[in-house]
C-alpha positions in Angstrom: -3.9 10.7 10.9 -1.4 13.0 9.3 0.5 12.8 6.1 -1.8 15.1 4.2 0.9 17.6 3.9 2.6 15.3 1.4 -0.4 14.8 -0.9 0.9 16.8 -3.9 3.9 14.5 -4.4 3.6 12.6 -7.7 -0.2 12.3 -7.6 -0.7 12.8 -11.4 1.7 9.9 -12.0 -1.2 7.6 -11.2 -3.5 8.9 -14.0 -3.4 6.7 -17.1 -4.9 9.2 -19.4 -4.2 12.9 -19.3 -7.1 15.1 -18.3 -7.1 18.8 -19.2 -8.9 19.9 -16.0 -9.1 18.6 -12.5 -12.5 17.0 -11.8 -14.2 16.4 -8.5 -16.0 13.5 -7.0 -19.6 13.4 -7.9 -21.2 13.9 -4.5 -24.3 15.9 -5.5 -27.8 14.8 -4.5 -29.5 15.4 -7.8 -29.9 11.7 -8.4 -30.7 10.6 -4.9 -34.2 9.5 -5.7 -33.0 6.0 -6.5 -31.1 5.5 -3.3 -31.7 2.1 -1.7 -30.9 -1.6 -1.9 -32.5 -4.8 -3.2 -31.8 -8.5 -3.3 -31.4 -10.3 -6.6 -31.1 -13.7 -4.9 -27.3 -14.0 -5.1 -26.3 -10.4 -4.3 -27.3 -7.3 -2.4 -27.7 -4.6 -5.0 -26.9 -1.1 -3.7 -28.0 2.0 -5.7 -26.3 5.1 -4.4 -28.9 7.3 -6.0 -26.2 9.0 -8.0 -24.7 7.2 -11.0 -23.2 4.1 -9.2 -24.8 0.8 -8.6 -22.8 -2.0 -6.9 -23.4 -5.6 -5.9 -22.1 -7.6 -3.0 -22.3 -11.4 -2.9 -24.6 -12.7 -0.2 -22.5 -15.8 0.2 -18.9 -14.5 0.1 -18.9 -10.8 0.6 -17.1 -10.3 -2.7 -17.9 -7.1 -4.7 -19.3 -8.7 -7.9 -20.4 -5.6 -9.8 -19.4 -1.9 -10.2 -21.7 -0.2 -12.7 -21.1 3.5 -13.2 -23.2 5.5 -15.7 -24.5 2.1 -17.0 -21.1 0.6 -17.7 -19.7 -2.4 -15.8 -16.1 -1.8 -14.5 -15.7 -4.7 -12.1 -13.9 -7.9 -12.9 -10.9 -9.3 -14.8 -10.0 -12.9 -15.4 -13.4 -14.0 -14.1 -12.6 -12.7 -10.6 -14.4 -10.4 -8.2 -13.1 -7.6 -6.2 -12.5 -8.8 -2.6 -10.3 -9.2 0.4 -7.1 -11.0 -0.5 -8.1 -13.6 -3.1 -11.6 -13.9 -1.7 -12.8 -15.0 1.7 -15.0 -17.8 0.7 -18.2 -18.7 2.6 -19.1 -15.8 4.8 -22.1 -14.3 6.7 -23.3 -11.2 4.9 -25.9 -8.8 6.1 -27.3 -5.4 5.0 -29.1 -2.5 6.7 -30.1 1.1 5.9 -29.7 3.9 8.4 -31.1 7.1 7.0 -28.9 8.2 4.1 -26.3 5.3 4.7 -26.4 1.7 3.6 -24.0 -0.7 5.3 -23.2 -4.2 4.1 -21.4 -6.3 6.7 -19.3 -9.4 6.0 -18.1 -11.8 8.7 -15.6 -14.6 8.0 -14.3 -16.2 11.1 -12.7 -13.5 13.2 -12.6 -11.1 10.3 -15.2 -8.5 9.7 -15.4 -6.4 6.5 -17.8 -3.6 5.6 -19.1 -1.7 2.5 -21.0 1.6 2.9 -22.9 3.8 0.5 -24.0 7.3 1.0 -27.1 8.8 -0.7 -26.1 10.7 -3.8 -22.4 9.8 -3.8 -20.5 7.8 -6.4 -18.3 6.3 -3.6 -18.0 2.9 -1.9 -16.6 3.2 1.6 -14.8 0.1 3.0 -13.5 -1.0 6.4 -11.7 -4.2 7.3 -11.1 -5.5 10.8 -8.6 -8.3 11.0 -8.4 -9.5 14.6 -5.7 -12.1 14.3 -3.7 -14.3 11.9 -6.4 -16.9 11.5 -7.5 -15.2 8.3 -5.0 -14.2 5.6 -6.4 -10.8 4.9 -3.7 -8.4 3.9 -5.1 -6.4 1.1 -8.3 -5.4 -0.8 -8.1 -5.7 -4.6 -10.4 -3.8 -6.9 -10.4 -5.8 -10.0 -11.1 -3.7 -13.1 -12.1 -5.4 -16.4 -10.0 -5.5 -19.5 -10.1 -2.5 -21.8 -11.7 -0.1 -19.3 -8.6 2.0 -19.2 -5.3 2.4 -21.0 -2.4 0.1 -20.2 0.8 2.2 -20.6 2.0 3.0 -17.1 5.5 2.0 -15.8 4.0 -0.7 -13.6 2.1 -2.3 -16.5 3.5 -5.7 -17.5 1.2 -6.8 -20.3 4.0 -6.1 -22.7 6.6 -7.9 -20.6 6.2 -11.6 -21.4 9.6 -12.9 -20.0 9.7 -13.8 -16.3 13.0 -13.0 -14.8 12.4 -13.4 -11.0 9.9 -15.4 -9.0 6.6 -15.1 -10.9 6.1 -11.3 -10.6 9.1 -9.6 -12.3 9.1 -9.4 -16.1 11.3 -8.1 -18.9 10.0 -6.5 -22.1 11.6 -7.1 -25.4 13.4 -3.8 -25.2 15.1 -4.8 -21.9 12.9 -2.7 -19.6 11.5 -4.5 -16.6 8.0 -4.4 -15.1 6.4 -5.6 -11.9 3.4 -4.8 -9.8 5.9 -4.1 -7.0 7.4 -1.1 -8.8 5.2 1.7 -7.7 7.9 4.4 -7.1 5.8 5.7 -4.3 6.1 5.6 -0.5 2.9 5.5 1.5 3.3 9.1 2.5 3.6 10.2 -1.2 0.1 9.4 -2.3 -3.5 9.7 -1.2 -5.1 7.8 -4.1 -4.3 5.9 -7.2 -6.2 4.7 -10.2 -7.0 5.5 -13.8 -8.8 8.0 -15.9 -10.1 7.7 -19.5 -13.1 8.8 -21.6 -14.5 11.1 -19.0 -14.4 8.5 -16.2 -12.0 8.2 -13.3 -11.9 5.1 -11.1 -9.8 5.5 -7.9 -9.0 3.9 -4.6 -8.4 6.4 -1.9 -6.2 4.9 0.8 -7.0 4.8 4.5 -4.9 6.5 7.1 -3.0 3.2 7.5 -3.1 3.4 11.3 -3.3 -0.3 11.5 -0.9 -1.1 8.7 2.9 -1.5 9.3 6.1 -0.1 7.9 5.7 3.6 8.6 5.6 6.6 6.3 8.4 5.5 4.0 7.1 2.0 3.3 6.7 0.9 -0.3 4.4 -1.9 -1.4 2.4 -2.9 -4.5 -0.3 -0.4 -5.3 -1.8 -1.4 -8.7 -1.0 -3.5 -11.7 -2.3 -4.2 -15.2 -2.2 -7.3 -17.3 -3.8 -8.6 -20.4 -6.9 -9.5 -18.4 -7.4 -6.1 -16.8 -6.2 -4.1 -13.8 -6.0 -4.3 -10.0 -6.1 -1.4 -7.5 -4.8 -2.3 -4.0 -5.4 -1.1 -0.5 -2.6 -2.8 1.4 -3.7 -3.8 4.9 -0.4 -5.5 5.7 2.4 -6.4 3.3 5.3 -8.7 4.2 7.8 -7.7 1.5 10.7 -5.9 3.1 8.6 -5.3 6.1 10.2 -3.7 9.2 7.4 -4.2 11.7 5.1 -6.8 13.0 1.6 -7.0 11.7 -0.9 -4.8 13.5 -4.5 -5.9 14.0 -7.8 -4.0 14.3 -10.0 -1.9 12.1 -8.6 -0.3 9.0 -10.5 2.3 7.1 -12.3 3.8 5.6 -10.7 3.5 2.3 -12.8 4.5 -0.7 -13.6 3.3 -4.2 -14.4 6.5 -5.9 -15.8 7.2 -9.4 -15.4 10.7 -10.9 -16.0 12.6 -14.2 -12.4 11.8 -15.1 -10.6 14.1 -12.7 -9.1 13.4 -9.3 -11.2 12.2 -6.4 -12.4 14.9 -4.0 -9.8 15.9 -1.4 -12.6 15.5 1.1 -12.0 11.8 0.8 -8.3 11.9 1.5 -6.8 10.4 4.7 -6.4 13.1 7.3 -9.3 15.1 5.7 -12.1 12.6 5.5 -14.6 12.8 8.4 -17.2 10.1 9.0 -19.5 11.1 11.8 -22.3 9.4 9.8 -20.6 6.1 10.6 -20.4 6.6 14.4 -23.6 4.8 15.1 -23.4 2.0 12.4 -22.0 -0.6 14.8 -18.8 -1.2 12.8 -16.5 -3.5 14.9 -13.5 -1.7 16.2 -14.7 1.8 15.0 -13.4 4.7 17.1 -15.1 8.0 16.5 -13.3 11.4 16.5 -14.3 12.0 20.1 -12.4 8.8 21.2 -9.2 10.0 19.6 -6.5 12.5 20.6 -3.9 14.7 19.1 -0.1 15.4 19.4 1.1 18.9 18.5 4.7 20.1 18.5 5.7 23.7 18.9 8.7 23.2 16.7 12.0 21.4 16.0 15.3 23.2 16.4 18.7 22.0 15.2 17.3 20.9 11.8 19.3 20.9 8.6 16.8 23.0 6.5 18.1 21.4 3.3 16.1 18.3 4.2 12.4 17.6 4.9 11.6 16.3 8.4 8.9 13.9 9.2 7.4 13.1 12.7 6.1 9.6 13.3 4.2 7.9 16.1 4.2 4.2 16.5 3.4 1.4 19.0 2.3 -2.2 18.6 -1.2 -1.2 17.8 -1.1 1.9 15.6 1.1 4.2 13.6 0.8 7.9 12.4 3.0 10.5 10.7 3.1 14.0 9.4 5.5 16.6 8.0 7.3 19.1 10.1 6.8 22.7 8.8 9.8 23.8 6.9 10.0 27.2 8.6 10.1 26.1 12.2 9.4 22.4 12.5 5.9 22.7 13.8 3.8 19.5 13.5 0.4 18.3 14.3 -0.8 14.7 14.4 -4.6 14.4 14.8 -6.9 11.5 15.1 -4.6 9.4 17.2 -5.9 6.4 19.2 -5.3 6.7 22.9 -2.1 5.1 24.1 1.7 5.5 24.6 3.8 5.9 21.5 7.4 6.3 20.4 7.7 9.6 18.7 10.5 9.7 16.1 11.8 12.6 14.2 13.2 11.7 10.8 15.7 13.8 8.7 14.8 12.6 5.3 14.2 8.9 6.2 16.9 8.8 8.9 15.8 8.8 12.6 17.6 11.5 14.5 15.5 11.8 17.6 13.0 9.6 19.7 11.0 10.2 22.8 7.8 8.8 24.3 4.4 10.5 24.3 1.0 9.6 25.7 -2.3 10.4 24.0 -5.7 10.5 25.7 -9.2 10.5 24.1 -10.3 14.0 23.4 -7.1 15.6 24.5 -4.1 17.3 22.9 -0.6 16.4 23.9 1.4 19.5 23.3 5.2 19.2 23.1 7.6 22.1 23.6 10.3 22.7 20.9 12.3 19.6 20.3 16.0 20.3 20.3 17.8 17.8 18.1 21.2 16.9 19.6 23.9 17.6 17.1 25.5 14.1 17.7 22.3 12.4 16.6 22.9 13.4 13.0 25.9 11.6 11.6 26.3 14.3 9.0 27.4 16.7 11.7 30.6 14.8 12.3 33.7 16.2 10.7 34.9 14.0 7.8 38.0 13.8 5.7 35.7 12.7 2.8 32.2 11.6 2.4 30.2 9.8 -0.3 26.4 10.4 -0.2 24.2 12.2 2.3 23.2 10.9 5.7 19.5 11.0 5.1 18.4 7.4 5.4 18.1 6.8 1.7 20.5 5.8 -1.2 19.3 9.0 -3.0 22.0 10.4 -5.3 23.9 7.2 -5.7 24.1 5.5 -9.1 20.8 3.9 -10.2 19.1 4.9 -6.9 16.0 6.5 -8.4 15.6 3.8 -11.1 15.6 1.1 -8.4 12.2 2.2 -7.1 10.5 1.2 -10.3 12.8 -1.3 -12.1 14.8 -4.4 -11.6 18.6 -4.1 -11.2 19.0 -6.0 -14.5 17.0 -3.3 -16.3 18.6 -2.0 -19.5 18.3 1.5 -18.2 20.6 0.8 -15.3 24.1 2.1 -15.5 26.9 -0.4 -14.8 26.8 -1.8 -11.3 30.6 -1.9 -11.2 33.2 0.9 -11.4 35.6 2.4 -8.8 35.5 5.9 -7.3 38.3 8.5 -6.8 37.7 11.0 -4.0 38.3 14.6 -5.1 37.4 14.3 -8.7 33.8 15.3 -8.2 30.7 13.2 -8.8 31.8 10.5 -6.3 28.2 9.8 -5.1 26.7 9.6 -8.6 29.5 7.2 -9.6 29.1 4.9 -6.6 26.3 2.2 -7.0 23.4 2.5 -4.6 23.4 -1.3 -4.0 26.2 -3.8 -3.5 25.8 -7.5 -4.0 28.2 -10.4 -3.2 27.8 -11.8 -6.7 27.5 -8.6 -8.7 29.8 -5.8 -7.6 31.5 -6.8 -4.3 35.0 -5.4 -4.1 34.3 -1.8 -5.2 37.4 0.3 -4.7 37.6 3.9 -3.3 40.8 5.8 -4.0 41.7 8.8 -1.7 44.8 10.7 -0.5 45.6 11.7 3.0 47.7 14.6 4.3 50.8 13.7 6.3 49.1 14.5 9.5 46.1 12.5 8.6 48.2 9.5 7.7 49.8 9.4 11.2 46.5 8.9 13.0 43.8 6.2 13.3 40.5 7.1 11.8 36.9 5.8 11.9 35.3 4.6 8.7 31.5 4.6 8.6 29.2 2.8 6.2 25.5 3.5 6.5 23.0 1.1 5.0 19.2 1.3 4.6 18.4 -2.4 4.3 20.1 -5.7 3.5 19.2 -8.9 1.7 20.2 -12.3 3.0 22.4 -10.8 5.8 24.6 -8.9 3.3 27.0 -6.5 5.1 30.2 -4.8 4.3 33.7 -5.9 5.2 36.5 -3.5 4.4 40.1 -3.8 3.4 42.6 -0.8 3.3 45.6 -1.0 1.1 45.6 -4.8 1.1 47.3 -4.6 4.5 44.5 -4.3 6.9 41.1 -6.0 6.9 38.3 -5.5 9.3 36.5 -8.2 11.1 33.3 -9.4 9.6 30.6 -7.3 11.3 27.5 -8.9 12.8 24.4 -8.5 10.6 21.8 -6.0 11.9 18.2 -6.9 12.1 16.7 -6.5 8.6 13.6 -7.8 6.8 13.9 -11.4 5.6 12.3 -11.1 2.2 13.3 -9.7 -1.1 14.0 -6.0 -1.1 16.7 -4.7 -3.5 15.0 -6.4 -6.5 11.3 -5.4 -5.8 11.6 -1.7 -5.7 12.4 -1.1 -2.0 15.5 0.1 -0.2 13.6 0.8 3.0 14.6 -1.5 5.8 16.3 -0.7 9.2 18.9 2.0 8.9 22.2 0.9 10.4 25.7 2.3 10.6 28.8 0.1 10.5 31.9 1.6 12.0 35.4 0.4 11.5 38.4 1.6 13.5 41.2 1.8 11.0 44.7 2.0 12.6 47.3 4.5 11.5 49.5 1.6 10.3 47.1 0.9 7.5 47.7 4.2 5.7 50.3 5.0 3.1 52.8 7.6 4.4 53.6 8.9 0.9 51.0 11.6 0.5 51.3 11.5 -3.3 49.9 8.0 -3.3 46.3 7.0 -3.2 45.1 4.9 -0.3 42.7 2.2 -1.6 39.6 1.1 0.3 37.9 -2.1 -0.9 34.4 -2.8 0.2 33.2 -6.4 0.0 29.8 -7.8 0.7 30.0 -10.9 3.0 27.3 -13.4 3.9 26.9 -17.1 3.9 23.3 -17.0 2.7 21.5 -15.7 -0.4 21.3 -17.2 -3.9 23.1 -15.9 -7.0 23.3 -12.7 -9.0 20.9 -10.0 -7.9 19.5 -12.4 -5.3 22.9 -12.9 -3.7 23.5 -11.2 -0.4 23.4 -7.5 -0.8 22.9 -4.1 0.9 21.7 -0.6 0.1 24.0 2.3 0.8 23.0 5.5 2.7 26.5 7.2 3.1 30.2 6.3 3.5 32.7 8.6 5.2 36.1 8.7 6.8 36.1 10.8 9.9 38.8 13.3 10.7 
């Protein structure tokens, strides 16, 4: 699994209380004398021999207690930590193999595991979902009320007014809150959690090889409420999802306690090694020797102003990693054997694909990938352009805010307002999202030279996702109107209101005839962009779309 090159991005944003110095995971063996397990009748009680003791229900496989340094951290609202909202009746067993204790949970076709290592303040978890018979799409670590501060942007204790569904709230000052508003893509974080009073509680994500959505996917990560907090490891999340659910073993992901600082980087995805788990009998477990690697010499033809990411994906697994900025070198280790589609992304825009095969114990080495100029829409000569062709609405009005707030948030600039080409600041003035009910009919004013006005031109509108089949129809000078384009394949859930613009990038093209232009070069031509769809509700839940770039080609 790759992605470790992206670890530094925004990591401290997940710390609820500032810490003066970075800490490390407590993995020493000074307290290992107490390592072992017992049975209290209802639970298996595991003592890591460090400063952590945890309990697992013998009847459900729930994590019922997390005691660190003598303080209980588990539980809010009377609920345990568990898969989804709890599996219910399950078969639970325990065994010790040297310095490792493994608790196994079986519920129908689903198997889940907790592991403890002697002298470590960590709980290692794996989840193997074999099919859809069990709704297991996340693990929730439920942290009791008052254990940590409650002042992060995704906290909604102070937002009593529900404004959408049952999970988006408005505070009295007009700011919005939701557990969906993480502001982070999967590739942007390795861990999340809280720190206060010399204690850090974190969940370190897995490599997400059996999750879906790729490196740029956003999903709920944590939340806080009046009853406590929740830390999530998302095994599969359906909101604005671009891929089918994958099945198989996910993990390990880790519940880690520290002295208040960040968890040890040795636990991070792409860094963590678990040869100690090779012989534990975990269903679906593939050791390092059963995996392969893809390495690329480099990528030529890049626009070095943008980061490039390389992804692998097939129906059973996904991986990704950053291409080196100097030459485009990349390395994707720990890959399950199989044939994958390799995709090179400029920003979040796919600009190259090929097929690669990976074998156990082998390295698939690729010669320098030469990106065809025509694959990057930014390379086309344009009369004018709004935004950058990078697969995101970055730079457009309200784009950054929309990853951690609702469109109705008081901090959002007006969603309406027209744009004049040539005045400067066109991208910042153009809204990142367009909705049928909110701001359909945005106008773009521009002039053409005499030569340009005598020729037909292609107008392009790139989008990153759409809600309720929202797509753009254009009108030029009130004399020519395009046909209504067919809607591209997009996720069928909420997107624009739950912090995610990431769907399937698509470019709409419109052939505008020369007869549509004004021949008086002193006059502005007027482009109107309407959002059309017969579905959707009203307001911010009406049909809508997120903008990547708009240009008129020369």
